[in-house]
Phi, psi and omega in degrees: 000329183287343183262353178287137177289118186303322182297327179292318179294316179296321179300322178295317179295315181297320178298319178295316181299314181297331180283324189255349184281135174269129180269128177268174184303313175221086183302140174260120182245117179269133179243127183201158179255151178222135179272141173257094192298330183273354187273063176203151185285327180209174186296335183282339182285151171283131177289167178284135171252145175235118173266121185243151169253125190233121175283109190288333180279324179274340183071032185241139170280121184276319178192173177210164181221124180281153173205161181256098177092151184297332181295344180259008181296326182299315177293321182297318182292327179289324174294321179298320180297332178295334186257000190244133174276107184245013181300126180080004182260156173250114179268146176233149180202164179279179190295339177304326186264016173280078185227138182303315183300319181291315178301315181298322181293319178299313181295319179300331180268007175089010179254182173232159188227127173245118187221143181287149179247126177226196187289352175289347172233074190297318181294318178296314179300317182297319182287322177296316179298316181297322180296319180285325177299320176296319181294318182288348176278350177287159174303147185301328181287353176262357181258151179228134181212169177239121188247132172232155181224134178236140177225153175154141176055044178075012183239139176224134178223128174250122180249127178240122187247134179236144177227131178229152171295138180296130180227077184269165171295165183302318182296314180288326180297323178291320182287314183256054189293337183274354182282125182254331184216159176238148187231139172237134176240116180255121182248125176246106186250149172221118180239111181051044176087352180261122186261156174211154184224129186217140175238128178241144180244150180219157169239155181216147179273006179233159174275092186283145167283162179299318182294316180294321177299319178296314181296315186292318179293328179281316185288343178307324185281359175298330179294328176287314186282321186264331180257297186301312181299314181296320180296322181280319186273317183273315184264356177054043187299318182293342181270355183277106182270067181242126184213346185293135178057226178261016186297319181296317180295317181291321178293323177298319177296317180299318180298317180291324177295314179296319177301317177299316181302313181289327178296324183267355180286157183289157176106159183258010179290156174291163179301315178301321180289324175296319179297316179297318179296323181294336180292317187254349182246101185293328179292318178294319179301317179295323180293324178295317184286326192239347183226029178298147183297000000 
């Protein structure tokens, strides 16, 4: 595994994904980094990071880019964009990637970008917040929002989403020229009787509808729940102490490739049950490898 050229293995996975992936009208692609905690020789070394592009509706990893440490994620995502066809897609990312260069690159490639705004962009955050505070001071019948409610296991969450056309000052408008809309997500949570209230802000290079803004901000976290969690819990990725040569990178690619194979395989079993079945049923194993939908 350490002698395989990583680019060759990744090319095989990307080719398979492009063949089996169903394209939706406007695919939502979540981009996020994950650390491989065991992929280092000693405690002083930086572990391997993998920045992945994840189709949230298909549940598939489209491609990935390695980097050394979280501080190099910005470069990694831009390199990843060079290899990814994002025309007509809506990309989502956390506030680390709220960078002019990244937004411009997504737009130049024919995609759109929805990204959270936090204190790493203080001037931008202040103006987005001020715009929504002015909007919320209007009479309620002049406001428009999209509301969803979730309940279960002693937990209740009401999400209220607002979308406005971006109205920045001249200085910010020149800098963030590709931003078309701003989004606010207000979450009112109650967990076993204990309440919390949170407001998150986003910018987007497209004029989003309220419903799409609600879906995209929510679905961004599918990469955490469907990819990262599965890699750690099912594939035990953080426990893999492999680091020599390109072995850690190649094994990480294999895990994501296998995850894709089982996600697209027939049947309603969970991924762990499909994996178990593939161990003892050679016909099923062959169907996963060679006839996935």
